Legacy VTK file of the C-alpha trace (Angstrom):
# vtk DataFile Version 3.0
C-alpha trace
ASCII
DATASET POLYDATA
POINTS 363 float
0.000 0.000 0.000
2.795 2.457 0.848
4.437 1.771 -2.508
1.193 2.585 -4.326
0.742 5.806 -2.343
4.292 6.867 -3.162
3.572 6.165 -6.844
0.541 8.419 -6.630
2.686 11.080 -4.996
5.145 10.880 -7.900
2.333 11.298 -10.441
0.988 14.345 -8.620
4.471 15.864 -8.438
4.820 15.342 -12.183
1.603 17.307 -12.665
2.945 19.978 -10.345
5.960 20.762 -12.497
5.057 20.254 -16.178
7.523 21.093 -18.972
8.851 24.667 -18.932
7.234 25.167 -15.511
3.912 26.066 -17.108
0.679 25.139 -15.345
-1.382 25.699 -18.448
-1.764 24.139 -21.835
0.831 23.933 -24.577
1.910 26.937 -26.669
-0.125 27.948 -29.713
-0.142 30.151 -32.800
-2.842 31.247 -35.244
-2.684 30.915 -39.033
-5.236 32.509 -41.376
-5.100 31.843 -45.123
-7.203 33.765 -47.652
-7.136 31.949 -51.007
-8.245 33.438 -54.309
-7.426 31.029 -57.160
-3.617 30.662 -57.181
-2.943 33.542 -54.762
-2.598 33.154 -50.978
-2.726 35.883 -48.364
-1.282 34.442 -45.154
-1.379 35.898 -41.629
0.642 34.108 -38.942
0.308 35.186 -35.301
3.060 33.969 -32.946
3.482 34.755 -29.251
6.513 36.913 -28.466
7.437 34.599 -25.578
7.811 31.714 -28.053
9.687 33.816 -30.597
12.133 34.973 -27.956
13.166 31.363 -27.321
13.261 30.381 -30.996
14.793 33.474 -32.599
15.970 35.795 -29.764
14.475 39.292 -29.890
15.557 40.958 -26.637
18.755 42.532 -27.977
19.773 44.390 -24.779
18.661 41.560 -22.433
16.539 43.874 -20.275
13.552 41.486 -20.168
11.442 43.751 -22.407
10.919 43.383 -26.170
10.533 46.717 -27.958
9.311 47.386 -31.488
12.796 48.588 -32.422
14.218 45.204 -31.335
11.545 43.399 -33.379
12.460 45.428 -36.473
16.138 44.701 -35.855
15.385 40.965 -36.045
12.683 41.227 -38.713
14.671 39.350 -41.375
15.502 36.501 -38.979
11.883 36.205 -37.797
10.505 36.176 -41.360
13.077 33.563 -42.388
12.228 31.379 -39.380
8.485 31.471 -40.104
8.927 30.920 -43.855
11.192 27.918 -43.257
8.822 26.399 -40.653
5.676 26.592 -42.797
5.313 25.075 -46.265
2.372 25.520 -48.646
1.725 23.254 -51.629
-0.953 23.325 -54.345
0.253 21.470 -57.418
3.770 22.285 -56.251
5.480 24.543 -53.738
3.927 27.979 -53.091
6.908 30.242 -52.270
6.055 32.907 -49.684
7.054 36.566 -49.605
6.971 38.760 -46.479
4.550 41.684 -46.799
3.982 43.307 -43.405
4.078 42.829 -39.643
2.097 44.161 -36.672
1.476 43.512 -32.982
-1.724 42.197 -31.394
-2.884 40.740 -28.088
-4.646 37.403 -27.668
-5.604 35.828 -24.354
-3.458 38.327 -22.467
-0.323 37.484 -24.501
1.427 39.760 -26.983
1.608 38.330 -30.508
3.589 39.267 -33.587
1.394 39.130 -36.699
3.337 38.396 -39.873
1.685 38.810 -43.251
2.910 36.863 -46.292
1.760 36.475 -49.867
2.249 33.420 -52.054
1.435 32.181 -55.531
0.682 28.490 -56.172
1.286 26.496 -59.393
-2.258 25.061 -59.574
-5.238 27.235 -58.648
-7.594 24.208 -58.603
-5.482 21.851 -56.466
-6.154 21.248 -52.777
-3.816 23.209 -50.525
-1.483 21.229 -48.263
0.031 23.002 -45.253
3.060 21.533 -43.458
4.445 22.916 -40.208
7.532 22.614 -38.043
6.777 25.870 -36.233
8.368 25.918 -32.756
9.086 22.185 -32.972
12.415 22.913 -31.258
10.732 25.017 -28.540
7.607 22.964 -27.799
7.029 19.714 -29.759
3.355 19.895 -28.727
2.866 23.369 -30.208
-0.598 23.845 -31.752
-1.557 26.025 -34.702
-5.203 27.049 -35.091
-5.683 27.324 -38.843
-8.531 29.030 -40.704
-8.663 29.065 -44.513
-11.049 31.382 -46.297
-11.532 30.123 -49.848
-13.079 32.646 -52.214
-16.828 32.035 -52.402
-16.749 29.063 -50.004
-17.327 28.381 -46.313
-14.172 28.827 -44.182
-12.215 25.701 -43.227
-10.892 25.270 -39.672
-8.143 22.879 -38.654
-5.669 22.393 -35.825
-2.044 21.567 -36.631
0.146 19.833 -34.072
1.992 18.291 -32.412
4.886 19.448 -34.548
5.850 18.516 -37.192
2.427 18.138 -38.797
0.638 18.363 -42.120
-2.936 18.871 -43.264
-4.689 18.889 -46.625
-7.354 21.547 -47.077
-10.037 20.449 -49.520
-13.360 22.079 -50.305
-15.239 19.123 -48.808
-13.642 19.911 -45.416
-15.447 23.244 -45.203
-18.556 23.881 -43.183
-19.973 23.652 -39.706
-19.032 20.020 -39.043
-15.340 20.554 -39.761
-15.271 23.632 -37.525
-17.147 21.847 -34.726
-14.932 18.747 -34.703
-11.765 20.850 -34.829
-12.739 22.598 -31.615
-13.971 19.415 -29.925
-10.427 18.145 -30.400
-9.001 21.482 -29.226
-11.107 21.404 -26.035
-10.042 17.863 -25.149
-6.373 18.651 -25.763
-6.638 21.899 -23.818
-7.838 20.115 -20.689
-5.346 17.275 -21.131
-2.502 19.792 -21.397
-3.621 21.958 -18.461
-2.042 20.474 -15.336
-3.764 23.008 -13.052
-7.256 22.147 -14.343
-6.544 18.418 -13.998
-5.203 18.941 -10.487
-8.361 20.810 -9.484
-10.583 17.987 -10.752
-8.499 15.385 -8.902
-8.723 17.361 -5.662
-12.497 17.572 -6.103
-12.624 13.785 -6.497
-10.475 12.708 -3.557
-12.996 12.918 -0.665
-15.646 11.058 -2.659
-13.457 8.134 -3.746
-11.640 7.852 -0.405
-14.833 7.683 1.667
-16.521 4.615 3.082
-19.827 4.913 1.245
-21.022 2.931 -1.816
-19.157 3.445 -5.079
-22.372 4.481 -6.856
-22.943 7.279 -4.349
-19.349 8.476 -4.716
-19.637 8.433 -8.509
-22.810 10.539 -8.306
-21.074 13.130 -6.112
-18.169 13.379 -8.557
-20.571 13.606 -11.516
-22.506 16.462 -9.900
-19.285 18.333 -9.116
-17.947 17.869 -12.667
-21.284 19.000 -14.147
-21.291 22.134 -11.983
-17.740 22.861 -13.054
-18.633 22.437 -16.750
-21.753 24.624 -16.683
-19.954 27.409 -14.851
-16.824 27.504 -16.984
-19.008 27.475 -20.134
-20.496 30.824 -19.014
-17.226 32.665 -18.476
-15.579 30.973 -21.455
-18.363 32.357 -23.661
-18.204 35.823 -22.093
-14.434 36.045 -22.616
-14.509 34.607 -26.144
-17.099 37.164 -27.301
-15.104 39.972 -25.651
-17.749 40.793 -23.018
-15.220 40.288 -20.193
-11.420 40.480 -20.542
-9.730 39.790 -17.189
-5.951 39.875 -16.741
-4.520 36.425 -17.518
-1.993 36.506 -14.660
-4.791 37.363 -12.218
-6.838 34.444 -13.552
-3.824 32.124 -13.269
-3.416 33.192 -9.633
-7.119 32.612 -8.893
-7.006 29.169 -10.554
-4.043 28.271 -8.334
-5.935 29.655 -5.323
-8.938 27.440 -6.174
-6.647 24.385 -5.950
-5.150 25.539 -2.632
-8.514 26.246 -0.992
-10.133 23.011 -2.193
-7.114 20.972 -1.062
-7.127 22.634 2.380
-10.860 21.963 2.657
-10.089 18.275 2.039
-7.600 18.315 4.931
-9.743 20.317 7.357
-13.256 21.127 6.069
-14.175 24.790 6.319
-16.288 25.408 3.173
-19.926 24.903 4.097
-21.250 24.643 0.521
-21.721 21.275 -1.270
-18.913 20.171 -3.589
-21.055 20.775 -6.688
-21.498 24.435 -5.654
-17.770 24.791 -4.900
-16.930 23.305 -8.310
-19.374 25.670 -10.041
-17.988 28.731 -8.245
-14.388 27.937 -9.108
-15.477 26.823 -12.591
-16.329 30.475 -13.322
-12.647 31.298 -12.789
-11.324 28.318 -14.752
-13.537 29.324 -17.712
-11.454 32.463 -18.205
-8.362 30.268 -18.285
-9.928 28.144 -21.039
-10.914 31.208 -23.098
-7.420 32.114 -24.312
-7.596 29.472 -27.060
-10.655 30.935 -28.784
-9.842 34.613 -28.401
-7.245 34.530 -31.189
-9.264 32.612 -33.766
-10.345 34.398 -36.955
-13.998 33.307 -36.745
-17.273 35.061 -37.412
-19.799 35.304 -34.579
-21.654 32.248 -35.939
-18.409 30.318 -36.298
-17.344 31.337 -32.799
-20.643 30.023 -31.389
-20.039 26.633 -33.050
-16.427 26.643 -31.866
-17.597 27.325 -28.300
-20.022 24.400 -28.434
-17.315 22.083 -29.731
-14.677 23.364 -27.315
-16.941 22.897 -24.280
-17.907 19.420 -25.456
-14.226 18.547 -25.893
-13.446 19.704 -22.346
-16.398 17.718 -20.997
-15.362 14.548 -22.861
-11.825 14.895 -21.500
-13.219 15.342 -17.977
-15.383 12.230 -18.327
-12.374 10.255 -19.560
-10.335 11.504 -16.594
-13.056 10.464 -14.139
-13.551 7.043 -15.773
-9.829 6.297 -15.626
-9.054 7.827 -12.225
-12.010 6.820 -10.066
-11.632 3.023 -10.401
-7.880 3.303 -9.784
-8.412 5.380 -6.639
-11.137 3.022 -5.383
-8.779 0.075 -5.822
-6.240 1.745 -3.528
-8.717 1.633 -0.613
-6.399 4.032 1.186
-9.077 6.179 2.863
-7.821 9.269 4.696
-4.109 8.706 3.863
-5.024 9.064 0.198
-6.854 12.334 0.885
-4.012 13.674 3.044
-1.214 12.841 0.628
-3.065 13.890 -2.528
-4.427 17.123 -1.034
-1.094 18.087 0.530
0.738 17.694 -2.772
-2.027 19.617 -4.566
-1.807 22.474 -2.049
1.968 22.711 -2.558
1.477 22.651 -6.353
-1.128 25.410 -6.027
1.296 27.540 -3.995
3.993 27.007 -6.622
1.681 28.052 -9.474
0.370 30.995 -7.438
3.948 32.195 -7.025
4.576 31.954 -10.771
1.412 33.904 -11.597
2.141 36.578 -8.968
5.568 37.064 -10.504
3.982 37.733 -13.893
1.197 39.871 -12.416
3.181 42.117 -10.067
6.599 42.150 -11.685
LINES 1 364
363 0 1 2 3 4 5 6 7 8 9 10 11 12 13 14 15 16 17 18 19 20 21 22 23 24 25 26 27 28 29 30 31 32 33 34 35 36 37 38 39 40 41 42 43 44 45 46 47 48 49 50 51 52 53 54 55 56 57 58 59 60 61 62 63 64 65 66 67 68 69 70 71 72 73 74 75 76 77 78 79 80 81 82 83 84 85 86 87 88 89 90 91 92 93 94 95 96 97 98 99 100 101 102 103 104 105 106 107 108 109 110 111 112 113 114 115 116 117 118 119 120 121 122 123 124 125 126 127 128 129 130 131 132 133 134 135 136 137 138 139 140 141 142 143 144 145 146 147 148 149 150 151 152 153 154 155 156 157 158 159 160 161 162 163 164 165 166 167 168 169 170 171 172 173 174 175 176 177 178 179 180 181 182 183 184 185 186 187 188 189 190 191 192 193 194 195 196 197 198 199 200 201 202 203 204 205 206 207 208 209 210 211 212 213 214 215 216 217 218 219 220 221 222 223 224 225 226 227 228 229 230 231 232 233 234 235 236 237 238 239 240 241 242 243 244 245 246 247 248 249 250 251 252 253 254 255 256 257 258 259 260 261 262 263 264 265 266 267 268 269 270 271 272 273 274 275 276 277 278 279 280 281 282 283 284 285 286 287 288 289 290 291 292 293 294 295 296 297 298 299 300 301 302 303 304 305 306 307 308 309 310 311 312 313 314 315 316 317 318 319 320 321 322 323 324 325 326 327 328 329 330 331 332 333 334 335 336 337 338 339 340 341 342 343 344 345 346 347 348 349 350 351 352 353 354 355 356 357 358 359 360 361 362
């Protein structure tokens, strides 16, 4: 039994310190392609924090990237992006840099590069290949939208790197958009160690109790449902631009939700039922989920479909987590030691993530 508990401790510690010390999901970029016959107009949005690692922009090493420093490295950045992305329609479509600008998505600063390209065959399907940030984050995701003249936009997600996708007219429409964001929602939860940790902490008292397994499963189901409904509200509000909270503040509050829930497991002090607690903190976690959708080049109707798919993807990932985790925790039959060890590690992880977010928020 002790060996199993120590194994659980190791798993929780692994969640506590994911790659690059990030509590949240993997890095991402946004690619929009407007196609008119053989001509492509390409906009690539990349986070400055990723570019700094891949290309090095901070010339004077003062921790701040200025526009003058970006212009100084403009040729290197354009060359990096052009080499990482390949476009093919009846042959290679060579790209040419046109312009660059700065934008903000999900609280992060992005560099928007604009390219033009001409393809050999105007009627051929377009194939996009990517190695973007493969050396920085092999799990990097690119949210791709192609607007084909006179047709419904096509949405895809590229990644992990390297990756390739073929954009055909039959891929356009609501179903392609919906399934793309179902996948994005599932991957977002799977890559967010803080969200997973919160769900595990919610589960611990139910699966470590002495009651029937069916009763415990119902309590976990109610808590997960409350969490889902609540984060869907704030996710929608943030995605449509109704509310735009500071991302570092949200990261701190997400970490605080883990700390408080873990402490309540150790010494109960929250009078509300777990489903209510999950719903309350779900409002905060929804803002953390919203960063994925805020940078997508979607119409209001497309954004609504993307929200439905993204929420469904998160819910499916949560169900999978519960189905895998609950039987394993029941088999341990460790009772209070399981709650104490799991909650203690979660509280320490929450403190660690809170410290990281405070550093970004205050400094």
